[in-house]
C-alpha positions, 0 to 999 in steps of 0.5 A, a space after each residue: 734274725 734280720 730281714 732282707 737286705 737289712 742294715 748293719 752298723 759300720 763297726 760290724 761291717 768293718 769287723 766282718 771286712 777285717 775277717 776276710 781282708 787277710 785272704 782277699 788279695 791271695 785267695 779271693 780277689 774276685 769274690 771278696 765283695 760278694 763274700 763281704 756281702 754274705 758275711 754281713 748278711 750272716 753275721 749282722 750283730 753276732 759271730 754266730 749264724 743259724 740261718 738256712 740257705 733259703 733265707 740267705 738266698 733271699 739276700 740276693 745270692 743264687 744257690 750255686 754262688 751261695 754254696 761256692 762262697 760258703 765252701 771258700 769261706 770255710 776252707 779259708 778258715 774265715 767261717 767254721 761250719 757245724 752241721 745241723 741235725 735233722 732239719 736244723 740249719 747248719 751253724 756258722 761261726 765267724 772266726 776273727 783273724 789273729 792280730 799281726 805284731 
């Protein structure tokens, strides 16, 4: 797990941006930058995130903004959410977009 505002390599950031780009113009034009920032914090080097909300809030998100972004990302099909059991945090999976022919 990486710390507050941790660096991410350009390839990984591009991969995360690619996951959100098909949705940004239509569904999230104003939230696209925050969504990319959240996704790069959640998925710095893997397609699975098991961080709790408090650790994601430490990346500079308010609880309300974080909840809104996660809800939008799940509904848009960018992220798959598995509810945690008991005190275990939720698990989020980054869904890669299908390639257009």
